[in-house]
C-alpha positions in Angstrom: -7.1 -0.8 -5.3 -3.9 1.1 -5.5 -3.8 2.4 -8.3 -0.7 4.9 -9.4 -0.6 8.1 -12.0 3.4 8.7 -12.9 3.8 11.8 -14.5 7.1 12.8 -16.3 8.8 10.5 -14.2 9.0 13.0 -11.7 5.9 11.8 -9.2 3.5 9.9 -8.8 0.2 9.9 -7.4 -1.2 6.7 -4.9 -4.6 5.7 -4.3 -5.6 2.7 -2.1 -8.8 1.6 -1.9 -10.6 -1.3 0.4 -13.3 -1.8 1.9 -12.0 -1.1 5.2 -10.4 1.7 5.1 -12.0 2.8 2.2 -9.8 5.7 0.1 -6.9 7.4 0.7 -4.2 9.0 -0.7 -0.1 9.2 -0.4 2.2 11.0 -3.3 5.9 10.1 -3.8 7.6 13.3 -4.8 4.1 15.6 -3.9 6.9 18.9 -5.0 7.7 17.9 -8.0 4.3 16.5 -8.6 2.7 20.6 -7.5 6.2 21.8 -10.3 4.5 19.4 -12.8 1.0 21.0 -13.3 2.2 24.7 -11.9 6.2 25.9 -12.9 8.7 25.7 -11.3 10.2 29.4 -10.9 11.2 30.8 -14.5 15.3 31.5 -14.8 16.2 35.8 -14.8 18.4 35.1 -17.4 15.0 33.3 -19.6 12.3 34.8 -18.6 13.6 38.5 -19.6 13.7 37.7 -23.1 9.7 37.5 -23.5 9.1 39.6 -20.2 11.7 42.2 -20.1 11.8 42.7 -15.6 14.2 44.7 -13.7 16.5 42.9 -10.8 14.0 44.0 -8.3 10.8 42.8 -10.1 12.2 39.4 -11.0 12.8 38.5 -6.7 9.6 40.2 -6.4 7.7 37.4 -8.9 9.9 34.3 -7.4 8.8 35.1 -4.1 4.9 35.4 -5.6 6.2 32.0 -6.7 7.4 30.4 -4.6 4.6 31.3 -1.7 2.4 29.9 -4.8 3.8 26.9 -5.5 4.1 26.8 -1.0 0.3 27.2 -0.6 -0.2 24.5 -3.3 2.2 21.9 -1.5 0.4 22.5 1.5 -3.5 22.1 -0.2 -1.9 18.3 -1.6 0.1 17.6 0.8 -3.0 18.4 3.4 -5.2 15.6 1.7 -2.6 12.5 1.6 -0.9 10.0 4.0 2.2 11.1 4.8 5.0 10.4 7.1 5.3 7.8 9.1 1.6 6.9 8.5 2.0 6.3 4.6 3.9 3.4 5.9 1.2 1.9 8.5 -0.9 2.1 6.3 -0.1 0.9 3.2 1.3 -2.0 5.0 -2.2 -2.7 6.3 -4.1 -2.1 2.6 -1.9 -5.0 2.2 -2.3 -6.7 5.4 -6.0 -7.1 4.7 -5.7 -7.6 0.1 -4.0 -11.0 2.2 -0.1 -10.5 1.0 2.9 -10.6 2.6 4.1 -6.9 2.6 7.6 -5.9 3.2 7.4 -4.0 7.4 5.4 -1.1 7.7 9.1 0.4 7.3 9.6 0.2 4.3 6.5 0.9 2.8 7.1 4.0 4.7 10.6 4.4 2.7 9.2 2.9 -0.4 7.3 5.9 -0.4 8.2 9.3 1.3 12.3 8.3 0.5 11.8 5.9 -3.3 16.1 4.8 -3.8 15.5 4.5 -7.8 15.4 7.8 -9.2 12.3 7.5 -12.1 8.5 7.2 -10.0 7.1 4.7 -12.5 10.2 2.2 -11.0 10.0 3.7 -7.4 6.4 2.6 -8.5 7.3 -1.0 -9.0 9.2 -0.8 -6.2 6.1 0.0 -4.2 4.3 -3.0 -5.7 6.8 -5.2 -5.1 7.7 -3.8 -1.5 3.5 -4.6 -1.3 3.9 -8.0 -2.1 2.3 -7.7 -5.3 4.0 -9.3 -8.7 5.4 -6.3 -11.1 2.9 -6.4 -13.4 6.6 -5.7 -15.9 
């Protein structure tokens, strides 16, 4: 089984499951996935309209927000299969399913550096690279 949840066309959470390897997760654009849930640092000009603060207070806010984002990204990525390992795992998943996938390097690139700007298109490309028919 392969399940993908796309978030605002920016990122996708992928869950792979099979009898041999069990369940494992990967992500297209993990930083964007975290940003989707936490939001990034709000620009000073926008924030100052709703919450007056000095430039120094804003710097503290931005630093704390960056730290929070980094902790969330590290927490998320610690659960994920990342880097070249994602290509090897995805390749083995497809072979075990009786498919004819692209190379492990190509699958790694499809997850880590998708050529499509929209996550749903990148997932579609991954599905094709795994040797599955596109649902479209």
